[in-house]
N, C-alpha and C positions, 0 to 999 in steps of 0.2 A: 249779406257779406259776400256770398259766393253762390252762383247758380249751380244747377245740377251737373253741368258739363265741365267744371274744373277751372283751373287757373287760366287757360287760354281765353276765357271770357274777359279777363282784364284787357287784353289787347283788342278784342273785338268791340268791347264797349267804348274804349277810348277812340278807336278808329271811327266808330259811328258818330261820336260826339264832335270830334274835331279832326276830320280826315287830313286837312292841310297843315296841321300843326307839326312842328319838328318833334319827332320822338327821340331821335338819336343824332348826335353830332360827333363824328369821328374823323379827325384830320380835316380834309376838305369836303368830305361826304356829309350830306345832310339828308336824313331819311325821315319822311313824313309818316304819320300814323297809317295813312292809307297805303303807302308804299311798303311799309313794314308788314302790314297785315297781308297784303298780296304776296309778298316775298315768303312770309312764313307759310302761307297756304301752298305755294309751289314746293317749298321744302318738305312739307308734310306729304304731299303727293309723291315726291321723289323718294322719301323714306319708305313709304308703303310700296312703291314700285320695286324696292330692293328687299321686300319681304318683312318689313318692320310692322308689327301688329300691336294690339292693345297690351300694355304692360311690358313690352320689350324694352331693353336698355339701349340707349344711344350714347356712345362716348364721344364727347366733343373735345378735341385736343388742340389747344392754341392759346395765343395771347388775347388781349382785349381788342378784338376786331369786329367790324360789322357782321361778318359771316358767323362768328361765334355767337354774337348777341342774337342774331336772327334765327339761328338754328335751335336755340333754346325754345323759342316759340313754335318753330316748325315741329320739333319733337312733341311738344305738348299738343299741338293740333293733330298729330298722328296718333294720339292716345298713348304715346310712348313715355318712357321714364328717361330723363336726360341726366347726364353728369358731365361736368366740365373738368378737364384735367389741365393743370398748370403746365405751361410750355417748358418749364424747367425740369419736369419729371423725366427721369432716365428710362431707358428701354426696359430694364428688368422690372421696375415697378409698374410700368405701363402694361407690360405683358401680364403681370399678376392681375391687374384690374380687368383686363379684357376677358381673362378666363374666370375670375371670381364672379363677375357680373354676368357672365354668359352673354356678352355683348352681341346685339343683332346688327349693328352698323357702327362704323367709325367715321366721323367727319373731322378731317385733320388739315392743318396748315401745311402748305407745300414746303415752307422753309424748314419744317421740322422733320423732313423725310428721313434723316439718319436715325432718329429716335423711333418713329412709328414703323419704319420698315424693319428695323431690328426687333422691335416688340412683336410685330406680326410673325416673324420667323420663330421667335421664342414661344409664342402662345400656342396652346392646343387648338383653341377656337380660331376659325378663319373667317371673320365677318367681312362683308364688303367695306371698302375704304373709299370715301368720297373726298377728293383733294381740292382745296381752294387756294387762291392767292396768285400773285403775279408769276410765281415760279412753278405753276402747275405743270406746264409742259415738261420742264426738266425733271420734276418729281415723278411724273408718269414714266419717263424714259428710265430713270433710275430703278423704279419699282419693277419695270419689265425686265431690265438687265438682271435684277436680283431674283427673278423668278417668282415674284409675288402675283398671284391671281386676284381678280376682283377689285382692282384699283382703277378708278375712273375719275373724270372731271366732275366736280361738284356743280360748277356753273353750267356745264353743258347739259347735265341731267336735270337740274332744277329749272333752267330756262325753258325746257321743253314741256313743262307741266302747266296745268291750269291754275290761274290765280283765284279761282273760286274756292270757298271754304269746303274742306272735305267733311263728310259726315263723321260724327264723333259719338263714342259710347261711354267715355270716362265719367265717373262720378267722384264726389269730393273725398271719398274714403280710399280711392285708388292712389297708388304712388305717383308722384309728380317728378321727384328728383332723388338722386342719391349723391351725397357729398362724402367723399372719402377723407378720412382723417387718420393721422398716425396715432397709435396707442403705445402703451408702455411695453408691449411685446415687440414692437417694431413692425408688426404686420398691419398694413392699412385696414381700417374698418370703414364700411360704407353705411353712413347714417341715412336711413330711409325716411323721406319726407312725403307725406300725403298732400293732396291738393288742399285739404282742410288745414293742415299744419302751415302751409305757405300763406294761405289766405288770412289766417288768424295772426300770424307773426307780422305780416306786412301791414295789416290793419292796426295792430297794437303800436308798432314803431312809428308809422306815419301819424297816428293820433298824438303821441307824446311830442313828436317834432313839429306838430301843427302844419304838416305839409299840405300843399294845395296844387292844383293844376298849373298855377303860375310859377312854380318853382323850377329852377334849372339846377340839376344836381351834378356834382362832379364825381366821376367814377375813375379812380386811379388804382384801387385795389383790384387784383385779378378776379375775374368772374368765376374762377375756380374755387374761390373762398366765399363762405357764406356772406361775409360783410360786403364784398364787392358784388356778389350775385344779387343780393337784396336791394342794392341801389337801383339796379335795372328793373327788378320785379316791382318795386315800389313806384318807380317813375312811371312805368306803363300802367299800373293800376290807377294812378292819379290822373293820367293824361298829361304828365309833366315831361320835361326834356332832360335827357341824360347826355352829358358831355363825357365821352369815353376816351380815356388815355391809357396807353400801354403800361405805364409805370410812373413812379415818382422819382425816377433816376435823375431827372434834371428839374429841381424845384423851381428855379427861376422861370423856365419855360412853362411850367404848370401855372404859376402865378399869372404870367402873361396871357395864357390861354383862358384862365378863369376870368380875367378882366375883359378880354375880348368877347367872350360868350355870355357875360352877365350872370355868372354863377351865383346862386343864392344859398345853396347848401353845400358845405365842404365836409366830406366824411374822411377822416384820417385816423392815424394811430400815433401814439406818442413819439415813435421814431421820426415820423414826418415832421412833427412840430419841433423836435430837436434840431432837425436840419434847417427848418425855416428860421429858427433862432440864430443860426450861424451866418445867415445871409447879411452881408454888410455892403452899403453903398451900391445898391443895384438900381437900375433904371425902371423900377416898378413902384407905383404909388400904393398905399394901403388899399385893400379891397373893401371899400365902404358899402358895397352893394350886397355883400354876403350877410345874410340875416341870421344864420346859425352855423356852428361848427360842432360836429359830433366826433367822439373818439371812443374806441374800444380797445381791448387787449390788456390794458393796465390803467391804473388810476393816473390822472394827470398830475405831474409835479409842478411846482411853482415856475420853473423855467419854461415848461410847456405852455402854461397859462400866459406867461409874459410874451412868448412868441405869438400866441393867438391874438392877444390884445394889440400887439404891434401891427400885425398884418390884416386882422379882421376886426377893426375897432368898434363896429356896430353889431357884432354877432353875439347871440346867446350861445353859451357853451354847454353842451350835453355830454357829460362823461358817462359811458355805459360799459356794461360787462355782459359777455355772453359766451355760449358754447355752440359748436356746430350742431349738437344734438337737439337744441331748442332755440336756435337763432339768437335770442336775446333774453337775459335774465333780469337785468336791473338798469335803472337810469337815475342819475343824480340831477334833480331839478336845478336849473342854472342859479336860482337864488340861494342854493345851499352850497355852492362851490367854496366859499370862504368859511362857512359855518361848519362844514364837514370835510376838511381836507383829508385826502387819501381814501375817501369813501367812493364806492361805485353805486351807492344809492338805494332806491326802493324798487319793489317789483314793477315791471312794466304793466300797462293797463291789461286787466283781465287775467292776471296771474297771481301766484303767491309763492313765497319761499320761506324756509326755516333751516335751522341747523340741528343735527342730531349729535349728541355727545357719545362718548365711548360705550355707554350703556344703552344706546339707542333711544334715549329720551329726546323728545322734541322741545326746542326752544325758539321762541319768536323774537327774542331780544336779549341783550346782555349775556351772550354766551359765545363759545367757540365750538366748532365741530364741522362735520361734513355737510356741505350745502345740499339741500333737497329742494326741487322745483316742481310745481304743479301748474298745469295749464294746457290749453289746446294746441300749443306750439311744440309740445314734446314729440320727438320723432316716434315712428312706428317700431323702431328697433334697428339693430345692425344687420345688414344684409348677410344671410346665410351664417349667422353667428348666434344661434339661440342661447348658448350658455353665457356668452358675454352680455347679450341683451338682458337675460334674467338677472344678472348681477347689477345692472344699472337701472332697469325699469322694474319697479316692484308694485304690486297691487296696493291700492289704498283701501279705505273703509267702505267706500261706496261701490256699487256695481260698475265695472268698466272704468274705474278710477285708477290712474297710473301716476306714480311718483317717480321722478327722475333723481336718482342718487348720483350726483355729479362726479364724485371722486375729488372734489375741490375742498380744501380746508379753508374755512372762512370764519369771520367774526361778525356778530351783530352787536351794535351798541345799544344803549338804553332806549333809543328811539326807534330801533328796528332797522337802522341803516346798515348796509352790507359793506364789509371790508374783505377783499380777497387776500389770502395769505400765501397759499401754495397749492400745487397739485399734489394730491396724495400719492399719485403714481409717478411723481418726479418728472413729468413732462416739462420741458423748458419752453418758456414763451420768449421769443426773440424776434425783433423786427415786426412785431404784430402777428407772428405765426408760431405754431407749435412744433417743437422738435422732440421726438422720442429718443432719449439717450440710448435705448437698446438698438435702435436703427443705425445710429452713428457707430455704436460699438461693433455691430455686426459688420459694417463696412471696414472699420479699422482692423478687425480680426482677419479679414481677407487679404490684408497686405502682408506679403511675405516677410517673415522675420518678427512680426508682432506676436509676442507671447501672451500678453494679457493687457487689458485696458479698462478704463472706467471713464464715463462721460457725465458731467454735471453742468449746472448753470451757475454762473458767477455774476455778481452785480456789474452793470455797465451803464454809464451815464447816458449814452446815446441809444443803445439797443434795449435798455431795460434789463435784459439778462444776456450774457454772452455764453456761447457754448465753449466749454473747456474740456480737453481730453488729457488723461493721464495714460501714458504708454510705457509698457515694459517690453524691451526688445530681447530677443534671444542673444546669447553671448556672441555669436558670429556676426550679428548685425549691429551691435552697439557701436555708435559713432558714425554709422553709415547714412543715417537719415537726419535731416534737419526738420525744424518745425514747418518750414516752407515745403519740403518734400512731402510730408504727410498731408498737408492741406491740398497740394496739387493732386495727389493720388485720390483723395476723397472727393475732390471736385469733379472727377471723372465719373463718379457713380452716385453722387448725392446732389440735391439742389443746393444752390449757393448759400441759402440761409442756414443750412444744416452743417456746413463745414465749420469745424471749430475755429474760433478766433484765436484761442490759445492752445498750445500743445506743450505738455511738460513731460519730459522723459524721467522715469524713475527706475531704480534697481528692483523694486518690489512694491506691491500694493498690500494694504492691510486686509486681513481675511479673518473670518470666523474659524472656529475649530473644524467646521465641516468644509472649509475651503472656499466659502462664498466671499467675494470681495465686499468690503465694508466701505461705503462711500462717505459715511458720516465722518467729518473731520478733514476730508479733502477740500482744498480751496485753491 
């Protein structure tokens, strides 16, 4: 499944088998496996030249671009630990991650100079920053004007390096990646993934999807999220091709792109399928060459299935469910879609799950409770958060056996099929992403005149759940803010998907006798 030197072997093996095959298609750029492997080697040498060593963390900040995709492999070849940060992340959170992970190097898109330059000023750590993209010269000038040291051209440094593979020492129990995820406290947590975790998860998912080297996978989910990241990791492992797109903002263009490139695997979330269902009278024929569609984040509704059937008439549909901490938990076999509506299925290959009730008793079917997962895909823990790790990862009956207590409330039916109900910690799933209410509340509380607030998720036909904020203003500010005013202010400090769709102003919020806001009953 995996050699002694870690996940980088995925790329080296595929490059050796089919060097001339397209590994990545991004815009007009087509990168063969041989070219990708050589580029990753140069990046690895460049990172080592900047002092990056075994186990050091490399922060990759940007959209879905060839540079971001290649740097993932370059970091792995340098024996480093990579983590990709979404381009929407604001400077405050970016600075937190730079310091929290004690980052050894930052690889950043030049177009995001405002965010990363601000973050570098805020952060205590001062890692070197390698800047890529068409606006590199402008970004370097701005960084110099801002007094930032250690900022240089990614391309200039990388191009000067050798394309030969660097020596490596990493083994499969070393860390390969960190994926930051928001939690109920609002403070991002870094889920630590070993090479073994990545290898097992990619094997399990490609096995159930019946992927082969002949597949052409569509990547529209950001590489910063595990769903998008694994499309790339799995494609390289197989020697398949990934068609990388920046987003799903223009569904018609994505359909045209998928048709032109012969996509066979379409990975989406319910929000995307809802948008596809709204397309009418467009100059694109159904994509008969797509052999499967996968979905995660929430169970597929009938309207989602109708849209999939319309646009992908020959596709098998795999409804799945997962968490960042273990990649994937379950899958619903395509034959069970009609028989088990609303279910997210059975354990992925090589894993098991169950629920525990309020008394801590295990149930494998016909019960509700907290979902517990067991398998080699479970993370090594949360970076520098041993107390939080101990709450979620608990020892099993066997030596070195770890059970992941997910914090998700779920139901198992009489056949052992899983149905997701809600997060125990109230995290809202919207647009296929997770929003921690406390993080939004903290941003609201920083707005002048906001006395108190509460954030919850409310049902939404398109988003699955929409973020709704309840706000109490101080007397002198009442009537001075509109819903739009609050959303605009939050948009300056939060990612777009975290900004509340609804804002309701109230004179007061319900509280307990101790003064704690009671969210139950708010809607």
